[in-house]
N, C-alpha and C positions, 0 to 999 in steps of 0.2 A: 522635719516637715510634718505637720499634723494633717490627718485626713479630714476631708469635708464630709460631715455627717448631717443628715436631716434630722430634725426633731420629730420623733414618731408621733407624739400627740398632735402636733400641728398637721401632719400628713393625714392622720386618720380621724381628725376632728369632724370631718364631713363625710364620713363613710356612709354607704347606703344602708347599713344595718342600724343606724341611729334614726329612729322614727320619732315624730312629734307625739307628745302625750295627748290624751283625749281632751284635757283642759286647754292645751294649746290649739288644737283643732277647733274646739268650741269658740275660743276667742277669735280665731281667724274667721270663722263662719259669722260671728256676730259683727265683725268689722267689715265684712265683704261689701255691703252696700256703699260704705264710705270709700273703700278702695276702688270700686268700679266707678264711682262718681269722679274720683281723682283721675282715673285713667281717661275718662271721657273728656275732662277738662284739658288734660295734656294732649290728647288727640286733636282737640279743637285748636289748641295753640300751635301744634306742629304744622297743621294745615296752612297756617298763615306765615310760616317762617320765610318762605321763598317768594312771597308776593305781598302786595299791598292788601290788607284786609278789606273785604267788601262789607256792605251792611249786613248781609246774611252771615258772614263770618263773625262779625261783631256780636250779632244776636246769638249765634251758636255758643260763643265764648261766655257771654253774659248768662245764658241759660245753664250752661255747664257749671259756671261759678256758683250760681244760686243753688243748684242741685248739691254741689259739694258742701255748701254751708248748711243746707237742710239736713243732709245725711250726717254731718258732724254733730249738729245739734241733737238729732235723734239718737246718735250713738252716745253722746254725753248724758242725755236723759236716761237712757237704758242702763248705763254703767253707774249712775248715781245710786240707784237702789240695790246694786249688787253688793254682796258682802264679801269681804276678803277672807281667804282661808285662815283658819286658826282663830277666828273671832276678832281679829284686829280690824278696827274701823277708822 
């Protein structure tokens, strides 16, 4: 009979001493408006799950969807001018 052993790398892959790099934090900060717009859209959709959407609900969802598209467009426009590390473009 062989003992059951966990793989140490898998167990410690998300240890609290592993921190994101400054570049990863900057990327998250740059994407934050798009992330928050997605959260608002999901919140608006969740509200209507257990009931028939009213006109106000439909407007809230449309507004949130337009904001998501606007933020994604803005993010895409910001990242087009960004250069990749190492000079690769």
